N, CA, C and O atoms as CSV, one atom per row, in Angstrom:
chain,resi,resn,atom,element,x,y,z
A,1,MET,N,N,87.044,109.236,23.919
A,1,MET,CA,C,85.681,109.166,24.394
A,1,MET,C,C,84.788,108.559,23.309
A,1,MET,O,O,85.153,108.524,22.134
A,2,GLY,N,N,83.634,108.090,23.718
A,2,GLY,CA,C,82.732,107.408,22.809
A,2,GLY,C,C,81.971,108.357,21.910
A,2,GLY,O,O,82.226,109.561,21.875
A,3,LYS,N,N,81.034,107.782,21.187
A,3,LYS,CA,C,80.317,108.541,20.172
A,3,LYS,C,C,79.134,109.336,20.706
A,3,LYS,O,O,78.891,110.455,20.256
A,4,SER,N,N,78.395,108.776,21.660
A,4,SER,CA,C,77.172,109.462,22.092
A,4,SER,C,C,77.453,110.594,23.073
A,4,SER,O,O,76.680,111.548,23.162
A,5,GLY,N,N,78.547,110.491,23.800
A,5,GLY,CA,C,78.848,111.510,24.797
A,5,GLY,C,C,77.963,111.419,26.023
A,5,GLY,O,O,77.820,112.396,26.759
A,6,THR,N,N,77.360,110.247,26.254
A,6,THR,CA,C,76.499,110.034,27.409
A,6,THR,C,C,77.232,109.177,28.434
A,6,THR,O,O,77.912,108.211,28.085
A,7,TYR,N,N,77.079,109.550,29.715
A,7,TYR,CA,C,77.768,108.856,30.799
A,7,TYR,C,C,76.815,108.643,31.964
A,7,TYR,O,O,75.929,109.460,32.212
A,8,LEU,N,N,77.004,107.535,32.678
A,8,LEU,CA,C,76.262,107.300,33.913
A,8,LEU,C,C,77.221,107.470,35.085
A,8,LEU,O,O,78.350,106.981,35.050
A,9,GLY,N,N,76.766,108.160,36.112
A,9,GLY,CA,C,77.562,108.363,37.317
A,9,GLY,C,C,76.916,107.659,38.495
A,9,GLY,O,O,75.691,107.567,38.581
A,10,PHE,N,N,77.752,107.158,39.411
A,10,PHE,CA,C,77.270,106.390,40.551
A,10,PHE,C,C,77.854,106.907,41.861
A,10,PHE,O,O,79.052,107.171,41.971
A,11,ASP,N,N,76.974,107.044,42.847
A,11,ASP,CA,C,77.376,107.302,44.225
A,11,ASP,C,C,77.104,106.006,44.979
A,11,ASP,O,O,75.974,105.740,45.388
A,12,PHE,N,N,78.154,105.201,45.158
A,12,PHE,CA,C,78.016,103.867,45.737
A,12,PHE,C,C,77.882,103.925,47.251
A,12,PHE,O,O,78.624,104.634,47.930
A,13,GLY,N,N,76.930,103.173,47.761
A,13,GLY,CA,C,76.777,102.975,49.193
A,13,GLY,C,C,76.399,101.534,49.452
A,13,GLY,O,O,75.933,100.838,48.550
A,14,THR,N,N,76.596,101.082,50.682
A,14,THR,CA,C,76.313,99.686,50.980
A,14,THR,C,C,74.812,99.386,51.007
A,14,THR,O,O,74.413,98.236,50.824
A,15,HIS,N,N,73.981,100.398,51.231
A,15,HIS,CA,C,72.535,100.202,51.267
A,15,HIS,C,C,71.819,100.770,50.047
A,15,HIS,O,O,70.720,100.332,49.706
A,16,LYS,N,N,72.444,101.746,49.393
A,16,LYS,CA,C,71.820,102.349,48.214
A,16,LYS,C,C,72.880,102.953,47.308
A,16,LYS,O,O,73.982,103.294,47.736
A,17,ILE,N,N,72.506,103.072,46.039
A,17,ILE,CA,C,73.402,103.620,45.018
A,17,ILE,C,C,72.653,104.726,44.293
A,17,ILE,O,O,71.600,104.488,43.701
A,18,GLY,N,N,73.199,105.938,44.340
A,18,GLY,CA,C,72.634,107.035,43.577
A,18,GLY,C,C,73.151,106.983,42.153
A,18,GLY,O,O,74.312,106.647,41.920
A,19,VAL,N,N,72.289,107.317,41.197
A,19,VAL,CA,C,72.659,107.260,39.782
A,19,VAL,C,C,72.272,108.571,39.104
A,19,VAL,O,O,71.210,109.139,39.360
A,20,ALA,N,N,73.168,109.032,38.231
A,20,ALA,CA,C,72.917,110.237,37.434
A,20,ALA,C,C,73.326,109.963,35.998
A,20,ALA,O,O,74.088,109.037,35.720
A,21,VAL,N,N,72.811,110.780,35.088
A,21,VAL,CA,C,73.195,110.701,33.680
A,21,VAL,C,C,73.745,112.063,33.282
A,21,VAL,O,O,73.252,113.100,33.726
A,22,GLY,N,N,74.771,112.047,32.440
A,22,GLY,CA,C,75.369,113.302,31.999
A,22,GLY,C,C,75.758,113.255,30.543
A,22,GLY,O,O,75.865,112.189,29.938
A,23,GLN,N,N,75.968,114.434,29.996
A,23,GLN,CA,C,76.306,114.591,28.579
A,23,GLN,C,C,77.631,115.331,28.424
A,23,GLN,O,O,77.870,116.346,29.078
A,24,ARG,N,N,78.475,114.814,27.562
A,24,ARG,CA,C,79.756,115.463,27.273
A,24,ARG,C,C,79.522,116.830,26.624
A,24,ARG,O,O,80.197,117.802,26.964
A,25,LEU,N,N,78.574,116.905,25.698
A,25,LEU,CA,C,78.333,118.127,24.940
A,25,LEU,C,C,78.022,119.312,25.848
A,25,LEU,O,O,78.566,120.401,25.666
A,26,THR,N,N,77.152,119.097,26.818
A,26,THR,CA,C,76.750,120.194,27.704
A,26,THR,C,C,77.601,120.279,28.965
A,26,THR,O,O,77.633,121.317,29.626
A,27,GLY,N,N,78.297,119.178,29.303
A,27,GLY,CA,C,79.090,119.152,30.523
A,27,GLY,C,C,78.233,119.146,31.779
A,27,GLY,O,O,78.701,119.498,32.862
A,28,THR,N,N,76.978,118.747,31.631
A,28,THR,CA,C,76.062,118.746,32.774
A,28,THR,C,C,75.545,117.336,33.041
A,28,THR,O,O,75.622,116.447,32.193
A,29,ALA,N,N,75.021,117.168,34.239
A,29,ALA,CA,C,74.446,115.884,34.637
A,29,ALA,C,C,73.120,116.131,35.337
A,29,ALA,O,O,72.857,117.222,35.843
A,30,SER,N,N,72.288,115.092,35.357
A,30,SER,CA,C,70.985,115.155,36.017
A,30,SER,C,C,70.807,113.920,36.890
A,30,SER,O,O,71.211,112.825,36.499
A,31,PRO,N,N,70.206,114.083,38.071
A,31,PRO,CA,C,69.919,112.920,38.908
A,31,PRO,C,C,68.933,112.006,38.197
A,31,PRO,O,O,68.010,112.480,37.535
A,32,LEU,N,N,69.126,110.692,38.333
A,32,LEU,CA,C,68.218,109.726,37.703
A,32,LEU,C,C,67.392,108.968,38.733
A,32,LEU,O,O,66.163,109.046,38.734
A,33,GLN,N,N,68.067,108.240,39.603
A,33,GLN,CA,C,67.340,107.411,40.560
A,33,GLN,C,C,68.265,106.960,41.671
A,33,GLN,O,O,69.485,107.110,41.592
A,34,THR,N,N,67.659,106.404,42.713
A,34,THR,CA,C,68.407,105.768,43.788
A,34,THR,C,C,68.006,104.304,43.817
A,34,THR,O,O,66.827,103.970,43.931
A,35,ILE,N,N,68.999,103.439,43.712
A,35,ILE,CA,C,68.769,101.998,43.786
A,35,ILE,C,C,68.883,101.619,45.258
A,35,ILE,O,O,69.955,101.731,45.854
A,36,ARG,N,N,67.783,101.174,45.835
A,36,ARG,CA,C,67.745,100.856,47.264
A,36,ARG,C,C,67.716,99.345,47.473
A,36,ARG,O,O,66.655,98.722,47.485
A,37,SER,N,N,68.898,98.776,47.637
A,37,SER,CA,C,69.015,97.351,47.921
A,37,SER,C,C,70.448,97.039,48.318
A,37,SER,O,O,71.385,97.699,47.869
A,38,GLU,N,N,70.609,96.042,49.154
A,38,GLU,CA,C,71.935,95.548,49.501
A,38,GLU,C,C,72.280,94.324,48.661
A,38,GLU,O,O,73.404,93.826,48.728
A,39,LYS,N,N,71.329,93.835,47.872
A,39,LYS,CA,C,71.524,92.614,47.091
A,39,LYS,C,C,72.079,92.958,45.709
A,39,LYS,O,O,71.495,93.752,44.972
A,40,ASN,N,N,73.213,92.348,45.372
A,40,ASN,CA,C,73.843,92.612,44.075
A,40,ASN,C,C,72.912,92.307,42.912
A,40,ASN,O,O,72.895,93.044,41.927
A,41,LYS,N,N,72.136,91.228,43.011
A,41,LYS,CA,C,71.237,90.860,41.915
A,41,LYS,C,C,70.257,91.995,41.619
A,41,LYS,O,O,70.061,92.365,40.462
A,42,VAL,N,N,69.652,92.536,42.653
A,42,VAL,CA,C,68.693,93.637,42.484
A,42,VAL,C,C,69.409,94.876,41.955
A,42,VAL,O,O,68.908,95.544,41.051
A,43,ARG,N,N,70.566,95.183,42.511
A,43,ARG,CA,C,71.325,96.359,42.076
A,43,ARG,C,C,71.681,96.267,40.597
A,43,ARG,O,O,71.467,97.215,39.841
A,44,PHE,N,N,72.223,95.127,40.190
A,44,PHE,CA,C,72.674,95.014,38.811
A,44,PHE,C,C,71.525,94.868,37.818
A,44,PHE,O,O,71.681,95.233,36.653
A,45,GLU,N,N,70.385,94.349,38.244
A,45,GLU,CA,C,69.217,94.358,37.355
A,45,GLU,C,C,68.796,95.796,37.061
A,45,GLU,O,O,68.449,96.123,35.927
A,46,ALA,N,N,68.826,96.648,38.074
A,46,ALA,CA,C,68.475,98.059,37.878
A,46,ALA,C,C,69.514,98.750,36.984
A,46,ALA,O,O,69.157,99.521,36.093
A,47,ILE,N,N,70.787,98.471,37.224
A,47,ILE,CA,C,71.852,99.077,36.406
A,47,ILE,C,C,71.772,98.561,34.970
A,47,ILE,O,O,72.010,99.312,34.024
A,48,ASP,N,N,71.433,97.269,34.806
A,48,ASP,CA,C,71.243,96.717,33.447
A,48,ASP,C,C,70.233,97.557,32.668
A,48,ASP,O,O,70.464,97.913,31.512
A,49,ARG,N,N,69.109,97.867,33.319
A,49,ARG,CA,C,68.056,98.652,32.650
A,49,ARG,C,C,68.565,100.054,32.294
A,49,ARG,O,O,68.264,100.572,31.219
A,50,LEU,N,N,69.323,100.654,33.187
A,50,LEU,CA,C,69.850,101.998,32.923
A,50,LEU,C,C,70.852,101.989,31.771
A,50,LEU,O,O,70.830,102.874,30.915
A,51,VAL,N,N,71.723,100.995,31.755
A,51,VAL,CA,C,72.717,100.895,30.672
A,51,VAL,C,C,72.004,100.649,29.347
A,51,VAL,O,O,72.386,101.216,28.322
A,52,GLU,N,N,70.980,99.815,29.361
A,52,GLU,CA,C,70.211,99.539,28.143
A,52,GLU,C,C,69.500,100.797,27.654
A,52,GLU,O,O,69.480,101.071,26.454
A,53,THR,N,N,68.922,101.556,28.565
A,53,THR,CA,C,68.176,102.764,28.207
A,53,THR,C,C,69.091,103.876,27.707
A,53,THR,O,O,68.816,104.488,26.675
A,54,TRP,N,N,70.170,104.140,28.426
A,54,TRP,CA,C,71.009,105.312,28.143
A,54,TRP,C,C,72.190,105.017,27.229
A,54,TRP,O,O,72.745,105.937,26.627
A,55,ARG,N,N,72.585,103.748,27.112
A,55,ARG,CA,C,73.717,103.359,26.255
A,55,ARG,C,C,74.934,104.279,26.458
A,55,ARG,O,O,75.383,104.938,25.520
A,56,PRO,N,N,75.457,104.316,27.681
A,56,PRO,CA,C,76.565,105.237,27.973
A,56,PRO,C,C,77.876,104.810,27.326
A,56,PRO,O,O,78.094,103.635,27.029
A,57,ASP,N,N,78.743,105.800,27.115
A,57,ASP,CA,C,80.090,105.532,26.603
A,57,ASP,C,C,81.008,105.055,27.715
A,57,ASP,O,O,81.970,104.328,27.468
A,58,ALA,N,N,80.711,105.461,28.925
A,58,ALA,CA,C,81.539,105.093,30.077
A,58,ALA,C,C,80.718,105.278,31.342
A,58,ALA,O,O,79.638,105.870,31.327
A,59,LEU,N,N,81.259,104.754,32.439
A,59,LEU,CA,C,80.635,104.860,33.747
A,59,LEU,C,C,81.608,105.585,34.676
A,59,LEU,O,O,82.823,105.426,34.558
A,60,VAL,N,N,81.072,106.371,35.588
A,60,VAL,CA,C,81.892,107.161,36.501
A,60,VAL,C,C,81.427,106.858,37.926
A,60,VAL,O,O,80.240,106.955,38.235
A,61,VAL,N,N,82.372,106.494,38.783
A,61,VAL,CA,C,82.047,106.118,40.156
A,61,VAL,C,C,82.813,107.000,41.127
A,61,VAL,O,O,84.020,107.196,40.988
A,62,GLY,N,N,82.103,107.524,42.102
A,62,GLY,CA,C,82.744,108.297,43.148
A,62,GLY,C,C,83.442,107.374,44.129
A,62,GLY,O,O,82.873,106.377,44.573
A,63,ILE,N,N,84.677,107.713,44.463
A,63,ILE,CA,C,85.463,106.942,45.423
A,63,ILE,C,C,85.761,107.839,46.617
A,63,ILE,O,O,86.366,108.902,46.481
A,64,ALA,N,N,85.326,107.391,47.784
A,64,ALA,CA,C,85.538,108.173,49.004
A,64,ALA,C,C,86.792,107.693,49.722
A,64,ALA,O,O,86.987,106.496,49.932
A,65,CYS,N,N,87.616,108.628,50.084
A,65,CYS,CA,C,88.789,108.354,50.902
A,65,CYS,C,C,88.767,109.312,52.083
A,65,CYS,O,O,87.993,110.268,52.116
A,66,ARG,N,N,89.621,109.037,53.038
A,66,ARG,CA,C,89.755,109.954,54.165
A,66,ARG,C,C,90.433,111.229,53.690
A,66,ARG,O,O,90.990,111.276,52.593
A,67,VAL,N,N,90.383,112.254,54.518
A,67,VAL,CA,C,90.997,113.540,54.182
A,67,VAL,C,C,92.482,113.379,53.865
A,67,VAL,O,O,93.016,114.089,53.013
A,68,ASP,N,N,93.159,112.431,54.559
A,68,ASP,CA,C,94.595,112.219,54.334
A,68,ASP,C,C,94.883,111.366,53.097
A,68,ASP,O,O,96.041,111.068,52.804
A,69,GLY,N,N,93.821,110.970,52.365
A,69,GLY,CA,C,94.005,110.192,51.148
A,69,GLY,C,C,93.968,108.691,51.351
A,69,GLY,O,O,93.941,107.934,50.380
A,70,GLU,N,N,93.966,108.252,52.596
A,70,GLU,CA,C,93.904,106.823,52.887
A,70,GLU,C,C,92.487,106.306,52.677
A,70,GLU,O,O,91.517,107.060,52.748
A,71,ASP,N,N,92.386,104.999,52.416
A,71,ASP,CA,C,91.077,104.376,52.256
A,71,ASP,C,C,90.288,104.433,53.558
A,71,ASP,O,O,90.853,104.333,54.647
A,72,ASN,N,N,88.972,104.596,53.426
A,72,ASN,CA,C,88.097,104.431,54.586
A,72,ASN,C,C,87.519,103.014,54.496
A,72,ASN,O,O,87.824,102.315,53.530
A,73,PRO,N,N,86.709,102.558,55.444
A,73,PRO,CA,C,86.217,101.183,55.402
A,73,PRO,C,C,85.396,100.827,54.151
A,73,PRO,O,O,85.354,99.658,53.769
A,74,VAL,N,N,84.752,101.795,53.515
A,74,VAL,CA,C,83.913,101.514,52.349
A,74,VAL,C,C,84.705,101.565,51.030
A,74,VAL,O,O,84.247,101.031,50.019
A,75,THR,N,N,85.871,102.194,51.031
A,75,THR,CA,C,86.645,102.377,49.793
A,75,THR,C,C,86.904,101.067,49.049
A,75,THR,O,O,86.713,101.033,47.834
A,76,PRO,N,N,87.330,99.982,49.715
A,76,PRO,CA,C,87.541,98.729,48.964
A,76,PRO,C,C,86.268,98.210,48.293
A,76,PRO,O,O,86.332,97.621,47.214
A,77,LEU,N,N,85.113,98.425,48.929
A,77,LEU,CA,C,83.843,98.010,48.307
A,77,LEU,C,C,83.542,98.849,47.076
A,77,LEU,O,O,83.000,98.338,46.095
A,78,MET,N,N,83.887,100.132,47.117
A,78,MET,CA,C,83.690,101.014,45.965
A,78,MET,C,C,84.560,100.561,44.795
A,78,MET,O,O,84.108,100.530,43.651
A,79,ARG,N,N,85.808,100.212,45.092
A,79,ARG,CA,C,86.716,99.746,44.034
A,79,ARG,C,C,86.246,98.399,43.461
A,79,ARG,O,O,86.375,98.158,42.260
A,80,LYS,N,N,85.703,97.529,44.316
A,80,LYS,CA,C,85.153,96.257,43.849
A,80,LYS,C,C,83.961,96.515,42.924
A,80,LYS,O,O,83.824,95.863,41.889
A,81,PHE,N,N,83.103,97.462,43.298
A,81,PHE,CA,C,81.964,97.839,42.465
A,81,PHE,C,C,82.452,98.294,41.083
A,81,PHE,O,O,81.853,97.936,40.069
A,82,CYS,N,N,83.522,99.071,41.039
A,82,CYS,CA,C,84.105,99.516,39.752
A,82,CYS,C,C,84.524,98.321,38.914
A,82,CYS,O,O,84.237,98.274,37.718
A,83,ARG,N,N,85.201,97.352,39.526
A,83,ARG,CA,C,85.634,96.161,38.787
A,83,ARG,C,C,84.430,95.363,38.275
A,83,ARG,O,O,84.456,94.838,37.162
A,84,GLN,N,N,83.379,95.275,39.091
A,84,GLN,CA,C,82.172,94.560,38.661
A,84,GLN,C,C,81.521,95.252,37.464
A,84,GLN,O,O,81.082,94.592,36.522
A,85,LEU,N,N,81.462,96.576,37.504
A,85,LEU,CA,C,80.892,97.330,36.383
A,85,LEU,C,C,81.707,97.100,35.109
A,85,LEU,O,O,81.137,96.842,34.049
A,86,GLU,N,N,83.036,97.192,35.208
A,86,GLU,CA,C,83.910,96.987,34.042
A,86,GLU,C,C,83.687,95.609,33.438
A,86,GLU,O,O,83.551,95.465,32.223
A,87,HIS,N,N,83.653,94.606,34.294
A,87,HIS,CA,C,83.510,93.228,33.820
A,87,HIS,C,C,82.131,92.987,33.194
A,87,HIS,O,O,82.028,92.353,32.144
A,88,ARG,N,N,81.093,93.485,33.826
A,88,ARG,CA,C,79.721,93.217,33.376
A,88,ARG,C,C,79.358,93.963,32.099
A,88,ARG,O,O,78.703,93.404,31.219
A,89,TYR,N,N,79.781,95.224,31.991
A,89,TYR,CA,C,79.320,96.058,30.872
A,89,TYR,C,C,80.376,96.315,29.809
A,89,TYR,O,O,80.077,96.870,28.752
A,90,ARG,N,N,81.608,95.914,30.087
A,90,ARG,CA,C,82.700,96.104,29.113
A,90,ARG,C,C,82.797,97.563,28.657
A,90,ARG,O,O,83.001,97.858,27.479
A,91,LEU,N,N,82.643,98.461,29.631
A,91,LEU,CA,C,82.757,99.900,29.391
A,91,LEU,C,C,83.880,100.449,30.270
A,91,LEU,O,O,84.182,99.884,31.322
A,92,PRO,N,N,84.495,101.545,29.843
A,92,PRO,CA,C,85.466,102.178,30.737
A,92,PRO,C,C,84.761,102.647,32.013
A,92,PRO,O,O,83.639,103.152,31.967
A,93,VAL,N,N,85.427,102.474,33.132
A,93,VAL,CA,C,84.911,102.945,34.416
A,93,VAL,C,C,85.945,103.896,34.996
A,93,VAL,O,O,87.082,103.512,35.269
A,94,TYR,N,N,85.529,105.141,35.178
A,94,TYR,CA,C,86.415,106.169,35.718
A,94,TYR,C,C,86.076,106.408,37.181
A,94,TYR,O,O,84.909,106.388,37.575
A,95,GLN,N,N,87.106,106.633,37.974
A,95,GLN,CA,C,86.915,106.892,39.397
A,95,GLN,C,C,87.189,108.368,39.683
A,95,GLN,O,O,88.145,108.951,39.172
A,96,VAL,N,N,86.326,108.957,40.510
A,96,VAL,CA,C,86.434,110.370,40.863
A,96,VAL,C,C,86.408,110.485,42.381
A,96,VAL,O,O,85.627,109.805,43.046
A,97,ASP,N,N,87.252,111.336,42.923
A,97,ASP,CA,C,87.219,111.605,44.356
A,97,ASP,C,C,85.867,112.218,44.705
A,97,ASP,O,O,85.466,113.227,44.125
A,98,GLU,N,N,85.177,111.608,45.643
A,98,GLU,CA,C,83.851,112.109,46.012
A,98,GLU,C,C,83.850,112.612,47.449
A,98,GLU,O,O,82.840,112.547,48.149
A,99,HIS,N,N,84.977,113.101,47.860
A,99,HIS,CA,C,85.220,113.466,49.256
A,99,HIS,C,C,84.045,114.170,49.934
A,99,HIS,O,O,83.668,113.774,51.037
A,100,LEU,N,N,83.460,115.182,49.331
A,100,LEU,CA,C,82.409,115.944,50.003
A,100,LEU,C,C,81.073,115.954,49.264
A,100,LEU,O,O,80.202,116.763,49.585
A,101,THR,N,N,80.895,115.068,48.279
A,101,THR,CA,C,79.680,115.166,47.465
A,101,THR,C,C,78.402,114.885,48.244
A,101,THR,O,O,77.388,115.538,47.999
A,102,SER,N,N,78.417,113.937,49.172
A,102,SER,CA,C,77.198,113.653,49.934
A,102,SER,C,C,76.810,114.852,50.795
A,102,SER,O,O,75.637,115.214,50.881
A,103,PHE,N,N,77.804,115.459,51.428
A,103,PHE,CA,C,77.550,116.652,52.233
A,103,PHE,C,C,77.029,117.784,51.342
A,103,PHE,O,O,76.057,118.457,51.685
A,104,GLU,N,N,77.689,117.985,50.192
A,104,GLU,CA,C,77.291,119.057,49.280
A,104,GLU,C,C,75.890,118.828,48.717
A,104,GLU,O,O,75.115,119.772,48.572
A,105,SER,N,N,75.568,117.575,48.399
A,105,SER,CA,C,74.240,117.300,47.843
A,105,SER,C,C,73.154,117.615,48.869
A,105,SER,O,O,72.111,118.167,48.517
A,106,ARG,N,N,73.390,117.268,50.131
A,106,ARG,CA,C,72.399,117.596,51.168
A,106,ARG,C,C,72.270,119.100,51.342
A,106,ARG,O,O,71.172,119.618,51.541
A,107,HIS,N,N,73.399,119.800,51.265
A,107,HIS,CA,C,73.378,121.262,51.389
A,107,HIS,C,C,72.539,121.885,50.264
A,107,HIS,O,O,71.731,122.782,50.507
A,108,ILE,N,N,72.739,121.405,49.044
A,108,ILE,CA,C,71.989,121.932,47.900
A,108,ILE,C,C,70.500,121.648,48.065
A,108,ILE,O,O,69.669,122.540,47.891
A,109,LEU,N,N,70.171,120.421,48.396
A,109,LEU,CA,C,68.761,120.032,48.488
A,109,LEU,C,C,68.047,120.686,49.669
A,109,LEU,O,O,66.907,121.136,49.548
A,110,PHE,N,N,68.719,120.732,50.792
A,110,PHE,CA,C,68.092,121.272,51.998
A,110,PHE,C,C,68.158,122.791,52.024
A,110,PHE,O,O,67.162,123.466,52.286
A,111,GLY,N,N,69.352,123.321,51.747
A,111,GLY,CA,C,69.550,124.764,51.855
A,111,GLY,C,C,69.048,125.550,50.669
A,111,GLY,O,O,68.284,126.501,50.829
A,112,GLU,N,N,69.471,125.163,49.477
A,112,GLU,CA,C,69.137,125.945,48.280
A,112,GLU,C,C,67.760,125.585,47.721
A,112,GLU,O,O,66.993,126.472,47.347
A,113,ALA,N,N,67.448,124.303,47.663
A,113,ALA,CA,C,66.161,123.883,47.098
A,113,ALA,C,C,65.046,123.930,48.144
A,113,ALA,O,O,63.866,123.830,47.807
A,114,LYS,N,N,65.424,124.083,49.404
A,114,LYS,CA,C,64.456,124.211,50.503
A,114,LYS,C,C,63.544,122.985,50.625
A,114,LYS,O,O,62.356,123.108,50.922
A,115,LEU,N,N,64.118,121.810,50.391
A,115,LEU,CA,C,63.341,120.586,50.527
A,115,LEU,C,C,63.338,120.135,51.982
A,115,LEU,O,O,64.258,120.449,52.737
A,116,GLY,N,N,62.316,119.408,52.369
A,116,GLY,CA,C,62.224,118.867,53.714
A,116,GLY,C,C,63.165,117.689,53.899
A,116,GLY,O,O,63.700,117.146,52.932
A,117,ALA,N,N,63.358,117.302,55.148
A,117,ALA,CA,C,64.318,116.255,55.491
A,117,ALA,C,C,64.018,114.933,54.789
A,117,ALA,O,O,64.943,114.261,54.333
A,118,ARG,N,N,62.758,114.549,54.693
A,118,ARG,CA,C,62.411,113.277,54.044
A,118,ARG,C,C,62.779,113.302,52.562
A,118,ARG,O,O,63.331,112.330,52.046
A,119,LYS,N,N,62.483,114.392,51.885
A,119,LYS,CA,C,62.804,114.519,50.456
A,119,LYS,C,C,64.314,114.571,50.245
A,119,LYS,O,O,64.830,113.996,49.287
A,120,VAL,N,N,65.021,115.261,51.144
A,120,VAL,CA,C,66.492,115.311,51.058
A,120,VAL,C,C,67.054,113.898,51.179
A,120,VAL,O,O,67.925,113.507,50.401
A,121,GLN,N,N,66.562,113.134,52.147
A,121,GLN,CA,C,67.009,111.753,52.333
A,121,GLN,C,C,66.750,110.923,51.080
A,121,GLN,O,O,67.576,110.094,50.696
A,122,GLU,N,N,65.605,111.147,50.447
A,122,GLU,CA,C,65.216,110.409,49.249
A,122,GLU,C,C,66.106,110.740,48.050
A,122,GLU,O,O,66.429,109.857,47.255
A,123,LEU,N,N,66.501,112.002,47.918
A,123,LEU,CA,C,67.202,112.465,46.714
A,123,LEU,C,C,68.708,112.656,46.859
A,123,LEU,O,O,69.391,112.840,45.852
A,124,SER,N,N,69.246,112.618,48.069
A,124,SER,CA,C,70.647,113.013,48.272
A,124,SER,C,C,71.640,112.119,47.539
A,124,SER,O,O,72.663,112.618,47.069
A,125,ASP,N,N,71.379,110.813,47.422
A,125,ASP,CA,C,72.331,109.924,46.752
A,125,ASP,C,C,72.399,110.184,45.252
A,125,ASP,O,O,73.483,110.181,44.669
A,126,GLN,N,N,71.240,110.410,44.622
A,126,GLN,CA,C,71.270,110.701,43.183
A,126,GLN,C,C,71.824,112.092,42.911
A,126,GLN,O,O,72.423,112.321,41.860
A,127,MET,N,N,71.636,113.024,43.839
A,127,MET,CA,C,72.249,114.344,43.691
A,127,MET,C,C,73.769,114.229,43.840
A,127,MET,O,O,74.516,114.897,43.126
A,128,ALA,N,N,74.222,113.387,44.764
A,128,ALA,CA,C,75.668,113.156,44.909
A,128,ALA,C,C,76.231,112.542,43.627
A,128,ALA,O,O,77.323,112.912,43.194
A,129,ALA,N,N,75.495,111.605,43.015
A,129,ALA,CA,C,75.935,111.013,41.746
A,129,ALA,C,C,76.033,112.080,40.661
A,129,ALA,O,O,76.956,112.058,39.846
A,130,LYS,N,N,75.095,113.001,40.650
A,130,LYS,CA,C,75.131,114.114,39.697
A,130,LYS,C,C,76.404,114.943,39.898
A,130,LYS,O,O,77.082,115.288,38.930
A,131,LEU,N,N,76.725,115.261,41.148
A,131,LEU,CA,C,77.916,116.063,41.439
A,131,LEU,C,C,79.200,115.315,41.062
A,131,LEU,O,O,80.145,115.912,40.546
A,132,ILE,N,N,79.223,114.017,41.323
A,132,ILE,CA,C,80.378,113.189,40.933
A,132,ILE,C,C,80.569,113.242,39.426
A,132,ILE,O,O,81.679,113.459,38.941
A,133,LEU,N,N,79.485,113.043,38.688
A,133,LEU,CA,C,79.560,113.025,37.226
A,133,LEU,C,C,79.937,114.398,36.673
A,133,LEU,O,O,80.762,114.496,35.764
A,134,GLN,N,N,79.346,115.444,37.210
A,134,GLN,CA,C,79.698,116.800,36.751
A,134,GLN,C,C,81.164,117.116,37.040
A,134,GLN,O,O,81.824,117.768,36.231
A,135,THR,N,N,81.671,116.668,38.167
A,135,THR,CA,C,83.090,116.855,38.479
A,135,THR,C,C,83.935,116.178,37.415
A,135,THR,O,O,84.879,116.775,36.897
A,136,TRP,N,N,83.603,114.940,37.088
A,136,TRP,CA,C,84.374,114.203,36.089
A,136,TRP,C,C,84.273,114.858,34.722
A,136,TRP,O,O,85.279,114.986,34.025
A,137,LEU,N,N,83.070,115.276,34.325
A,137,LEU,CA,C,82.903,115.922,33.023
A,137,LEU,C,C,83.733,117.196,32.946
A,137,LEU,O,O,84.254,117.532,31.882
A,138,GLY,N,N,83.862,117.907,34.064
A,138,GLY,CA,C,84.651,119.128,34.094
A,138,GLY,C,C,86.147,118.880,34.079
A,138,GLY,O,O,86.920,119.741,33.657
A,139,LEU,N,N,86.561,117.695,34.541
A,139,LEU,CA,C,87.982,117.373,34.615
A,139,LEU,C,C,88.499,116.692,33.359
A,139,LEU,O,O,89.678,116.807,33.025
A,140,SER,N,N,87.628,115.991,32.673
A,140,SER,CA,C,88.104,115.166,31.542
A,140,SER,C,C,88.139,115.945,30.245
A,140,SER,O,O,88.514,115.400,29.207
C-alpha cells in the first residue's frame, strides 16, 4: 500500500458516479460527491480534480454482477471504467463486489438517517461509494 493511506472509491453508473474518500489508518470512508454526466470528458475532469486534491494511493471501484456471479449488462462498462482509471492516473485500481451497496445506501439514508426521497436520490450514489470503499478497506 502507498504512503498516505488515502483511497478514492467509485460507484459507477452510466448516468452518474458516486465518489467517496477513505483512510487506511481509520478504516473508514466518507461520501464526497456525485458526478452527474454521461460524458467521459466531464466525468474525468471531475475525477482529475479529486485525484489532485486527495492524492490517493489507489482507487477502488464497485463491480456489480448478478447473484449467480455472471456479468449484468453494466458490468463490462464498469470494467472498462477501471481500465480507464488505471491508464489515466497510473494508480492501482481494485475491484470490489458491490452486489447490494445501492440498496443498502438507500436503506441507510431513507431508513436510518430519515432523509426524504429527493435527498436520498441525491446522496445514494456517494453513499454506495462509501460502502464500497469501506468494504475494501475491511478486506485488504
